[in-house]
C-alpha positions as CSV (number, residue, x, y, z in Angstrom):
1,X,-22.1,73.4,44.7
2,X,-18.7,75.1,45.4
3,X,-17.3,77.4,42.8
4,X,-13.8,76.1,43.6
5,X,-12.3,73.5,41.2
6,X,-12.8,69.8,42.1
7,X,-10.1,67.2,41.9
8,X,-10.7,66.4,38.2
9,X,-10.4,70.1,37.4
10,X,-7.3,70.6,39.5
11,X,-5.6,67.7,37.7
12,X,-6.5,69.3,34.3
13,X,-5.0,72.6,35.7
14,X,-1.9,70.7,36.8
15,X,-1.4,69.2,33.3
16,X,-1.5,72.7,31.8
17,X,0.9,74.1,34.4
18,X,3.4,71.3,33.8
19,X,3.3,71.8,30.1
20,X,4.2,75.5,30.6
21,X,7.0,74.7,33.0
22,X,5.1,75.8,36.1
23,X,5.6,73.4,39.1
24,X,2.8,71.8,41.1
25,X,2.7,70.6,44.7
26,X,2.0,67.0,45.5
27,X,1.5,66.7,49.3
28,X,4.8,68.2,50.5
29,X,6.8,67.9,47.2
30,X,7.4,70.4,44.4
31,X,7.1,68.7,41.0
32,X,8.3,69.9,37.6
33,X,8.0,68.3,34.2
34,X,11.6,67.8,33.4
35,X,11.1,68.6,29.7
36,X,9.7,72.1,30.4
37,X,11.9,73.1,33.3
38,X,13.8,76.3,32.5
39,X,17.1,77.6,33.6
40,X,15.6,80.4,35.7
41,X,13.5,78.0,37.8
42,X,16.4,75.6,38.2
43,X,18.5,78.5,39.5
44,X,15.8,79.3,42.1
45,X,15.7,75.6,43.1
46,X,19.5,75.7,43.7
47,X,18.9,78.5,46.3
48,X,16.7,76.2,48.3
49,X,19.6,74.0,49.2
50,X,17.6,70.8,49.1
51,X,18.1,67.5,47.2
52,X,16.8,67.5,43.6
53,X,15.6,64.2,42.3
54,X,15.1,63.4,38.6
55,X,12.5,60.7,38.2
56,X,12.4,58.5,35.1
57,X,10.7,55.2,34.1
58,X,12.5,51.9,34.3
59,X,12.7,51.8,30.5
60,X,14.7,55.0,30.4
61,X,16.7,53.9,33.5
62,X,17.8,50.7,31.6
63,X,19.1,52.8,28.7
64,X,21.0,55.0,31.2
65,X,22.3,52.0,33.1
66,X,20.8,53.5,36.3
67,X,19.6,51.3,39.1
68,X,15.8,51.3,39.4
69,X,15.4,50.2,43.0
70,X,11.7,51.1,42.9
71,X,10.9,48.6,40.1
72,X,9.0,50.7,37.6
73,X,10.8,54.0,38.2
74,X,14.2,55.3,39.2
75,X,15.0,58.3,41.3
76,X,18.3,59.9,40.1
77,X,20.0,62.3,42.4
78,X,20.8,65.5,40.5
79,X,24.4,66.6,41.1
80,X,24.7,70.0,42.8
81,X,26.6,71.5,39.8
82,X,24.5,69.9,37.1
83,X,23.2,72.5,34.5
84,X,19.9,72.3,32.7
85,X,21.6,70.7,29.7
86,X,22.6,67.8,31.9
87,X,19.0,67.2,33.0
88,X,17.7,67.3,29.4
89,X,20.5,64.9,28.3
90,X,19.3,62.4,30.9
91,X,15.6,62.5,29.9
92,X,15.9,62.9,26.1
93,X,17.6,60.1,24.1
94,X,18.0,62.1,20.9
95,X,21.8,62.5,21.5
96,X,22.5,59.2,23.3
97,X,24.6,57.7,20.6
98,X,26.8,60.8,20.4
99,X,27.2,61.1,24.1
100,X,26.5,57.6,25.6
101,X,28.3,58.2,28.9
102,X,25.8,60.0,31.2
103,X,27.0,58.8,34.6
104,X,27.9,57.6,37.0
105,X,24.3,58.1,38.2
106,X,23.3,57.8,41.8
107,X,19.8,56.6,42.4
108,X,17.8,56.7,45.6
109,X,16.9,53.4,47.3
110,X,15.3,54.5,50.6
111,X,12.0,56.3,51.0
112,X,8.8,56.3,49.0
113,X,8.8,56.6,45.2
114,X,5.1,57.3,45.1
115,X,5.4,61.1,44.3
116,X,7.8,60.3,41.3
117,X,5.6,57.4,40.2
118,X,2.3,59.3,40.1
119,X,3.8,62.5,38.8
120,X,5.4,60.6,35.9
121,X,1.9,59.2,35.0
122,X,0.5,62.8,35.2
123,X,3.3,64.1,32.9
124,X,2.6,61.2,30.5
125,X,-1.1,62.2,30.3
126,X,0.1,65.7,29.4
127,X,2.0,64.2,26.4
128,X,5.4,65.2,27.7
129,X,8.6,63.1,28.1
130,X,7.9,60.9,31.1
131,X,10.4,62.4,33.5
132,X,9.9,64.7,36.5
133,X,12.1,66.8,38.9
134,X,11.0,66.7,42.5
135,X,12.2,68.4,45.7
136,X,10.7,68.9,49.2
137,X,8.7,72.1,49.5
138,X,10.5,73.1,52.7
139,X,10.1,76.9,53.4
140,X,9.3,77.7,49.8
141,X,6.4,80.1,49.1
142,X,3.9,78.0,47.1
143,X,0.9,80.4,47.1
144,X,-0.7,80.3,43.7
145,X,0.6,76.8,42.7
146,X,-1.8,74.0,41.9
147,X,-1.9,71.6,44.9
148,X,-3.0,68.0,44.9
149,X,-2.8,65.2,47.4
150,X,-1.2,61.9,46.3
151,X,-4.2,60.0,47.3
152,X,-6.6,62.1,45.2
153,X,-4.2,62.0,42.2
154,X,-3.8,58.2,42.4
155,X,-7.6,57.7,42.6
156,X,-8.2,59.8,39.5
157,X,-5.3,58.7,37.3
158,X,-6.5,55.1,37.5
159,X,-10.1,55.7,36.5
160,X,-11.6,56.1,33.0
161,X,-12.7,59.7,32.5
162,X,-16.5,59.8,31.7
163,X,-17.2,61.0,28.2
164,X,-19.9,63.5,27.5
165,X,-21.7,63.5,24.1
166,X,-21.4,67.0,22.7
167,X,-23.2,66.9,19.3
168,X,-23.9,64.7,16.3
169,X,-24.9,65.6,12.8
170,X,-25.3,64.1,9.4
171,X,-22.1,64.0,7.3
172,X,-22.3,62.7,3.8
173,X,-19.0,61.0,2.9
174,X,-17.4,59.7,-0.2
175,X,-17.8,56.1,1.0
176,X,-21.4,56.6,2.0
177,X,-23.9,59.5,1.8
178,X,-25.5,58.1,5.0
179,X,-22.7,59.2,7.3
180,X,-23.0,60.8,10.7
181,X,-20.4,62.2,13.0
182,X,-20.6,62.1,16.8
183,X,-18.4,64.2,19.1
184,X,-17.5,63.1,22.6
185,X,-15.6,65.2,25.2
186,X,-14.0,63.8,28.4
187,X,-15.0,65.4,31.6
188,X,-11.4,66.3,32.5
189,X,-11.1,68.8,29.6
190,X,-8.9,66.5,27.5
191,X,-9.0,66.0,23.8
192,X,-12.3,65.2,22.1
193,X,-12.9,61.8,20.4
194,X,-15.1,61.1,17.4
195,X,-17.4,58.3,16.2
196,X,-18.1,58.1,12.4
197,X,-21.3,56.2,12.0
198,X,-22.0,54.7,8.5
199,X,-25.7,54.0,7.8
200,X,-27.9,53.1,10.7
201,X,-26.5,49.9,12.2
202,X,-29.0,48.1,14.4
203,X,-28.1,48.2,18.1
204,X,-29.1,44.6,18.8
205,X,-26.7,43.1,16.3
206,X,-22.8,43.0,16.0
207,X,-21.6,46.2,14.4
208,X,-18.6,46.4,12.1
209,X,-16.2,48.5,14.1
210,X,-12.7,50.1,13.7
211,X,-10.8,51.7,16.6
212,X,-8.5,54.1,14.8
213,X,-6.0,56.2,16.8
214,X,-5.3,59.6,15.3
215,X,-2.2,59.7,13.1
216,X,-1.5,63.2,11.8
217,X,1.4,62.1,9.7
218,X,-0.4,59.1,8.1
219,X,-4.1,60.2,8.0
220,X,-3.5,63.8,6.8
221,X,0.0,64.0,5.3
222,X,0.0,60.5,3.6
223,X,3.1,59.4,5.5
224,X,4.7,56.2,4.1
225,X,6.3,55.3,7.4
226,X,3.1,53.7,8.7
227,X,-0.1,52.0,7.5
228,X,-2.5,54.3,9.3
229,X,-3.8,56.3,6.4
230,X,-4.6,53.3,4.2
231,X,-6.2,51.5,7.2
232,X,-8.4,54.5,8.0
233,X,-9.7,54.8,4.4
234,X,-9.9,51.0,3.9
235,X,-12.0,50.6,7.0
236,X,-14.4,53.4,5.9
237,X,-14.5,51.9,2.4
238,X,-15.5,48.5,3.7
239,X,-18.2,50.0,6.0
240,X,-19.6,51.8,3.0
241,X,-19.7,48.7,1.0
242,X,-21.5,46.8,3.7
243,X,-23.8,49.7,4.3
244,X,-23.1,50.2,8.0
245,X,-20.4,50.4,10.6
246,X,-18.8,52.6,13.3
247,X,-15.3,54.0,13.1
248,X,-14.0,55.5,16.3
249,X,-11.4,58.2,15.7
250,X,-9.6,58.4,19.0
251,X,-7.1,61.3,19.8
252,X,-4.4,59.0,21.0
253,X,-1.6,60.0,18.6
254,X,1.5,57.8,18.5
255,X,-0.1,55.0,20.5
256,X,-0.9,57.4,23.2
257,X,2.4,59.4,23.5
258,X,1.4,62.4,21.4
259,X,2.7,63.8,18.2
260,X,5.9,65.5,19.6
261,X,7.0,62.3,21.3
262,X,6.1,60.3,18.2
263,X,8.5,62.6,16.2
264,X,11.1,62.0,18.9
265,X,10.6,58.3,18.3
266,X,10.9,58.8,14.6
267,X,14.2,60.5,15.1
268,X,15.4,57.5,17.0
269,X,14.2,55.2,14.2
270,X,16.4,57.3,11.9
271,X,19.3,56.2,14.2
272,X,18.5,52.6,13.7
273,X,16.1,51.7,16.5
274,X,12.8,50.0,15.8
275,X,9.5,51.5,16.9
276,X,9.4,49.6,20.2
277,X,13.0,50.3,21.1
278,X,12.4,54.0,20.3
279,X,9.5,54.1,22.7
280,X,11.4,52.4,25.4
281,X,14.4,54.7,25.1
282,X,12.0,57.7,25.6
283,X,10.7,56.0,28.7
284,X,7.3,54.9,27.3
285,X,5.6,51.5,27.2
286,X,5.1,49.8,23.8
287,X,1.5,51.1,23.8
288,X,0.1,53.9,26.0
289,X,-3.4,54.0,24.6
290,X,-6.5,53.6,26.8
291,X,-9.1,51.5,24.9
292,X,-11.7,52.1,27.6
293,X,-12.4,55.3,25.7
294,X,-13.6,53.4,22.7
295,X,-15.6,50.9,24.7
296,X,-17.4,53.7,26.5
297,X,-18.3,55.4,23.3
298,X,-19.7,52.2,21.8
299,X,-21.8,51.5,24.8
300,X,-23.1,55.1,24.9
301,X,-24.2,54.6,21.3
302,X,-26.1,51.5,22.2
303,X,-23.7,48.8,21.0
304,X,-22.6,45.7,23.0
305,X,-21.4,43.4,20.2
306,X,-18.8,44.2,17.6
307,X,-17.0,42.8,14.6
308,X,-13.6,44.4,15.2
309,X,-11.5,45.4,12.3
310,X,-7.9,44.9,13.5
311,X,-4.8,42.9,12.9
312,X,-3.9,43.1,16.6
313,X,-5.2,40.2,18.8
314,X,-4.4,42.2,21.9
315,X,-6.9,44.9,20.9
316,X,-9.5,42.1,20.7
317,X,-8.6,41.0,24.2
318,X,-8.6,44.6,25.6
319,X,-12.0,45.4,24.1
320,X,-13.4,42.2,25.6
321,X,-11.9,43.1,29.0
322,X,-13.9,46.4,28.7
323,X,-17.2,44.5,28.6
324,X,-17.8,44.3,24.8
325,X,-18.5,41.1,23.1
326,X,-16.1,40.7,20.1
327,X,-17.9,38.2,17.9
328,X,-15.4,38.4,15.0
329,X,-12.0,39.8,14.2
330,X,-12.0,41.3,10.7
331,X,-8.5,41.6,9.2
332,X,-7.5,45.0,7.8
333,X,-4.4,44.5,5.7
334,X,-3.7,47.8,4.0
335,X,-0.8,50.1,3.2
336,X,2.2,47.9,3.2
337,X,5.2,49.3,1.2
338,X,8.9,49.7,1.1
339,X,9.1,52.6,3.6
340,X,7.1,50.8,6.3
341,X,8.2,47.2,5.9
342,X,10.5,47.2,8.9
343,X,7.8,49.0,11.0
344,X,5.2,46.3,10.1
345,X,7.7,43.5,10.7
346,X,8.3,45.0,14.2
347,X,4.6,45.2,14.9
348,X,4.2,41.5,13.9
349,X,7.3,40.3,15.9
350,X,7.0,42.4,19.0
351,X,3.4,43.4,19.3
352,X,1.8,40.2,17.9
353,X,0.0,41.8,14.9
354,X,-1.2,39.2,12.3
355,X,0.1,40.6,9.0
């Protein structure tokens, strides 16, 4: 076996580079995460005398009134005299209402958008604002930069990363002294995920299951803006009362956009946008989570049939599409209050939750 990094390891390195503001090379294009681009590197790019393209998703393009000729993304040509503040104003909606006139914006129609499309997905997986700056490599010295081919990146971004069991140990809990915690680590070096097993549920029968996405603000701080904390504790409580169950605690904060972006969405909600509108203005889909993670953990633990605790019928469908048999949807109506009434109403109206 070679000591050199394989494609999975190179992609993990690329995510880290992009988070720190270091560019990567995709085929013959330099790619920056627009959020972490700094003034010094932008000045260096200006010396290259090549076209700079700012790639955003179609959701952000709609807010900007920029033509998305490529369907799901738009390639905005960066003006020659545009400062770093202009780039950040294009990608970050925090000040849109105070400065709504961003254009006119010129977007590219010809040529391939594949570099922009794939690099935006890579930046999303790094929990950054989904926007990238690209330019041809040209004569630029790129020794030391992480290099990937578009073909390799496309193949890896679409697959589910294998999860490796790390350790499990008994963990007595308030809801049940017969608790056990299992830790799983993806092979791409990403965030670990956890399974809380209550009792010893038989593997040949449907198991009471909750897929819970991590919510720092709700689970730990007791935020009243969502119902996550009450749902977490309510699910564990019901499993304790029934004597068995599995709660999957998946590190997919903010429906998969990360805590920083969730806080950006919260700041937009303070301006009057609902949770779906806020995600779209940032450039994200309604829900960026990957439920294949939960399905793989359950299968690795020996379960194939589940009683799924959720108010979201789409979650039932997505788990079934992952090869699990959902024999029952168990409602979990917890945590409604005056501070999250609008949030829950949006979930019901736009995301189909049964509340």
